[in-house]
C-alpha positions as CSV (number, residue, x, y, z in Angstrom):
1,X,0.0,0.0,0.1
2,X,1.4,3.3,-0.9
3,X,1.9,5.5,2.1
4,X,2.6,9.1,2.4
5,X,4.5,10.6,5.4
6,X,4.1,14.3,6.3
7,X,6.2,16.0,9.0
8,X,4.5,18.8,10.8
9,X,6.6,21.2,12.8
10,X,6.0,20.9,16.5
11,X,4.8,24.5,16.8
12,X,3.9,24.3,20.5
13,X,6.8,22.5,21.8
14,X,9.6,25.3,20.9
15,X,10.6,27.6,23.7
16,X,8.8,30.9,22.8
17,X,8.0,34.1,24.9
18,X,4.8,33.5,26.8
19,X,1.9,33.8,24.1
20,X,-1.5,35.2,24.6
21,X,-4.3,32.8,25.1
22,X,-5.8,33.9,21.8
23,X,-2.3,33.1,19.9
24,X,-2.3,29.6,21.8
25,X,-5.6,28.6,20.6
26,X,-5.1,29.7,16.9
27,X,-1.9,27.6,16.9
28,X,-3.7,24.6,18.5
29,X,-6.3,24.7,16.0
30,X,-4.2,25.0,13.0
31,X,-2.3,21.9,14.2
32,X,-5.3,19.9,14.8
33,X,-6.7,20.9,11.3
34,X,-3.6,19.8,9.6
35,X,-3.4,16.5,11.3
36,X,-7.0,15.8,10.4
37,X,-6.3,16.4,6.7
38,X,-3.3,14.3,6.6
39,X,-5.2,11.4,8.3
40,X,-8.1,11.8,5.8
41,X,-5.6,11.4,2.9
42,X,-4.0,8.5,4.4
43,X,-7.1,6.5,4.9
44,X,-9.0,7.7,1.7
45,X,-7.2,7.0,-1.6
46,X,-9.8,9.0,-3.4
47,X,-8.0,12.1,-2.2
48,X,-5.1,11.2,-4.5
49,X,-5.1,12.5,-8.0
50,X,-5.8,9.7,-10.5
51,X,-2.3,9.4,-11.8
52,X,-1.0,9.1,-8.3
53,X,-3.2,6.2,-7.0
54,X,-1.3,3.2,-5.5
55,X,-2.6,1.2,-8.5
56,X,-1.2,3.6,-11.2
57,X,1.3,2.3,-13.7
58,X,4.1,4.5,-12.5
59,X,4.1,2.7,-9.1
60,X,3.8,-0.7,-10.7
61,X,6.8,0.0,-12.8
62,X,8.7,1.2,-10.0
63,X,7.9,-1.8,-8.0
64,X,9.1,-4.1,-10.6
65,X,12.3,-2.2,-11.1
66,X,13.3,-2.4,-7.5
67,X,11.4,0.7,-6.3
68,X,12.8,4.1,-6.9
69,X,14.9,3.2,-9.8
70,X,14.1,3.8,-13.6
71,X,10.9,2.3,-14.8
72,X,12.2,2.3,-18.3
73,X,13.1,-1.4,-18.7
74,X,11.6,-3.4,-15.7
75,X,12.1,-7.2,-15.7
76,X,9.7,-10.0,-14.9
77,X,10.4,-12.5,-12.4
78,X,12.0,-14.7,-15.0
79,X,14.4,-12.1,-16.1
80,X,12.7,-11.2,-19.2
81,X,11.9,-7.8,-20.5
82,X,8.6,-6.6,-19.1
83,X,7.8,-5.1,-22.5
84,X,7.0,-8.7,-23.6
85,X,10.0,-9.4,-25.9
86,X,9.5,-13.1,-25.5
87,X,8.6,-16.0,-27.9
88,X,7.5,-19.6,-27.0
89,X,8.1,-22.7,-29.0
90,X,6.8,-26.3,-28.2
91,X,9.4,-29.0,-29.0
92,X,7.5,-31.7,-27.4
93,X,4.2,-32.3,-25.5
94,X,6.2,-31.4,-22.3
95,X,8.9,-29.3,-23.4
96,X,9.1,-25.5,-24.4
97,X,11.9,-23.5,-25.8
98,X,11.5,-19.9,-24.6
99,X,13.4,-17.0,-26.2
100,X,13.4,-13.7,-24.4
101,X,15.2,-10.5,-24.0
102,X,16.5,-9.7,-20.5
103,X,19.0,-10.1,-17.9
104,X,20.1,-13.8,-17.3
105,X,21.3,-13.0,-13.9
106,X,17.6,-12.1,-12.9
107,X,16.2,-15.3,-14.4
108,X,14.8,-18.1,-12.4
109,X,11.8,-20.4,-12.0
110,X,11.7,-22.1,-8.7
111,X,15.2,-21.8,-7.2
112,X,15.6,-25.6,-6.7
113,X,15.4,-27.2,-10.4
114,X,16.6,-24.3,-12.4
115,X,20.1,-23.4,-13.6
116,X,21.7,-20.7,-15.8
117,X,24.5,-21.3,-18.0
118,X,27.7,-19.1,-17.7
119,X,29.7,-18.3,-20.9
120,X,32.9,-18.8,-18.9
121,X,36.7,-18.9,-20.0
122,X,38.9,-21.8,-19.3
123,X,40.1,-20.6,-15.9
124,X,36.6,-20.2,-14.6
125,X,37.4,-17.2,-12.5
126,X,35.3,-14.6,-14.0
127,X,35.8,-12.2,-16.9
128,X,34.0,-9.7,-18.9
129,X,30.4,-9.8,-20.5
130,X,27.9,-12.2,-19.2
131,X,30.6,-14.0,-17.4
132,X,31.5,-10.9,-15.2
133,X,27.9,-10.1,-14.7
134,X,27.0,-13.7,-13.3
135,X,30.1,-13.7,-11.1
136,X,29.1,-10.2,-9.7
137,X,25.6,-11.4,-8.9
138,X,26.4,-14.6,-7.4
139,X,28.9,-13.0,-5.1
140,X,32.5,-14.1,-4.1
141,X,31.3,-17.6,-3.1
142,X,31.1,-18.5,-6.8
143,X,34.6,-17.6,-7.5
144,X,35.7,-19.5,-4.6
145,X,33.8,-22.6,-5.6
146,X,35.2,-22.1,-9.0
147,X,38.8,-22.0,-7.6
148,X,38.2,-25.4,-6.0
149,X,37.5,-27.0,-9.4
150,X,40.4,-29.2,-10.3
151,X,42.7,-27.9,-13.0
152,X,42.9,-30.3,-16.0
153,X,46.2,-28.5,-16.9
154,X,47.9,-25.2,-15.5
155,X,45.0,-22.5,-15.4
156,X,42.5,-24.6,-17.2
157,X,39.5,-25.8,-15.1
158,X,37.0,-26.2,-17.9
159,X,38.5,-26.8,-21.4
160,X,36.7,-25.4,-24.5
161,X,33.5,-27.4,-25.3
162,X,33.2,-29.0,-21.9
163,X,30.9,-28.0,-18.7
164,X,31.3,-27.8,-15.0
165,X,28.5,-27.1,-12.5
166,X,28.4,-25.1,-9.1
167,X,25.8,-23.8,-6.9
168,X,24.2,-20.5,-7.8
169,X,24.9,-18.9,-4.4
170,X,23.5,-15.3,-4.4
171,X,21.8,-15.9,-7.8
172,X,18.0,-16.7,-7.7
173,X,18.7,-20.0,-9.4
174,X,20.0,-23.1,-7.8
175,X,23.0,-23.9,-10.0
176,X,25.3,-22.3,-12.5
177,X,26.6,-24.6,-15.3
178,X,29.8,-23.1,-16.7
179,X,30.7,-23.8,-20.2
180,X,33.5,-22.5,-22.6
181,X,32.5,-21.7,-26.2
182,X,35.0,-21.5,-29.1
183,X,36.8,-18.2,-30.2
184,X,35.4,-18.1,-33.7
185,X,38.4,-16.9,-35.5
186,X,41.1,-19.2,-33.9
187,X,39.2,-22.4,-33.3
188,X,39.7,-25.0,-36.0
189,X,36.2,-26.4,-35.8
190,X,34.1,-23.7,-34.3
191,X,30.9,-25.5,-35.3
192,X,31.8,-28.6,-33.5
193,X,33.0,-26.7,-30.4
194,X,29.9,-24.5,-30.1
195,X,27.6,-27.5,-30.5
196,X,29.6,-29.5,-27.9
197,X,29.4,-26.5,-25.3
198,X,25.7,-26.5,-25.6
199,X,25.3,-30.4,-25.7
200,X,27.7,-30.8,-22.7
201,X,25.8,-28.1,-20.7
202,X,22.4,-29.8,-21.4
203,X,23.9,-33.3,-20.5
204,X,25.2,-32.1,-17.2
205,X,22.0,-30.2,-16.3
206,X,20.1,-33.4,-17.0
207,X,22.5,-35.4,-14.6
208,X,21.7,-33.0,-11.9
209,X,18.0,-33.2,-12.3
210,X,17.6,-29.6,-13.7
211,X,14.3,-29.0,-15.3
212,X,14.6,-25.4,-16.3
213,X,17.7,-24.0,-17.9
214,X,18.7,-20.8,-19.4
215,X,21.4,-19.9,-22.0
216,X,23.0,-16.8,-23.1
217,X,24.2,-16.6,-26.6
218,X,27.3,-18.5,-26.2
219,X,30.5,-17.2,-28.1
220,X,28.5,-14.2,-29.6
221,X,30.5,-11.5,-27.6
222,X,34.0,-11.0,-27.7
223,X,34.7,-14.5,-29.1
224,X,33.0,-13.2,-32.4
225,X,30.6,-16.0,-33.5
226,X,28.2,-14.8,-36.1
227,X,24.8,-14.5,-34.7
228,X,22.8,-16.3,-37.3
229,X,25.2,-19.3,-37.4
230,X,25.4,-19.5,-33.6
231,X,21.6,-19.3,-33.2
232,X,21.1,-22.3,-35.6
233,X,23.5,-24.4,-33.7
234,X,22.0,-23.5,-30.4
235,X,18.4,-24.2,-31.4
236,X,19.3,-27.4,-33.2
237,X,21.1,-28.7,-30.3
238,X,18.6,-27.9,-27.9
239,X,15.8,-29.6,-30.1
240,X,17.9,-32.8,-29.6
241,X,16.8,-32.7,-25.9
242,X,13.1,-32.4,-26.5
243,X,11.4,-34.0,-23.4
244,X,14.3,-33.8,-21.1
245,X,13.5,-30.5,-19.7
246,X,10.5,-28.7,-19.0
247,X,11.7,-25.3,-20.3
248,X,14.9,-24.4,-22.2
249,X,15.3,-20.5,-22.2
250,X,17.6,-18.2,-24.3
251,X,18.0,-15.1,-22.3
252,X,19.5,-12.5,-24.8
253,X,20.5,-9.0,-23.8
254,X,20.4,-7.1,-27.0
255,X,17.7,-6.6,-29.7
256,X,19.8,-7.8,-32.5
257,X,20.6,-11.1,-31.1
258,X,17.1,-11.6,-29.8
259,X,15.7,-10.9,-33.2
260,X,18.0,-13.3,-35.1
261,X,17.4,-16.2,-32.5
262,X,13.5,-15.7,-32.8
263,X,13.8,-15.6,-36.7
264,X,15.7,-18.8,-36.8
265,X,13.6,-20.6,-34.2
266,X,10.6,-20.1,-36.4
267,X,12.3,-22.0,-39.1
268,X,13.7,-24.7,-36.9
269,X,11.1,-25.5,-34.4
């Protein structure tokens, strides 16, 4: 419930020269009148102008964006853009692919059987882009957990194409699956590497009883993978796991990637 607080100066409590009886009475009546008006406003919403009622859109948007912040681009509880940039595709009687524009660090379903995928590097200790955003949102516990993942060779905890899993810590999801996609211009077989990154993430999620999983656009940032080619590989690989998950989400930050993903999903799903 929207509440309005008003501070009224304590006119009678200040040390002043002894007032006349008439002056005292006037001040007391003024105070009582002001208090009565504020009480009426508080208990009767009809006193608010229409645009400032608690049910107005501006208060709803401020609440969704954390209260007091910008209401320009609020997110839903599943991390999606509240402006409904979202598309759903059925890949089996029990499975959906959901493509949405939003912030993957805010995405969750139930906090128990859900996981997000981190576009990690081989060290698994954080980096730029979505990797850095996930580490910041999860807190220092995530870096500590990643540090404890055994190295397969010096400074490599998760080789390209493979996947590792950790708790989600301060994220709203139960787990984070870390995978390393290919650097497009230096990988000898970038298509195979990207497909393996998606496939191994899904296999690891299935082994850990994850029912809801969300991917970013792997390798589409500084690793330079062309959006269209990456989306075809991502969507085709997810389709192989039809029936293994209740929902597979792609949570994409930019309009251009989102539009490419939706366009290709319409052709492939």
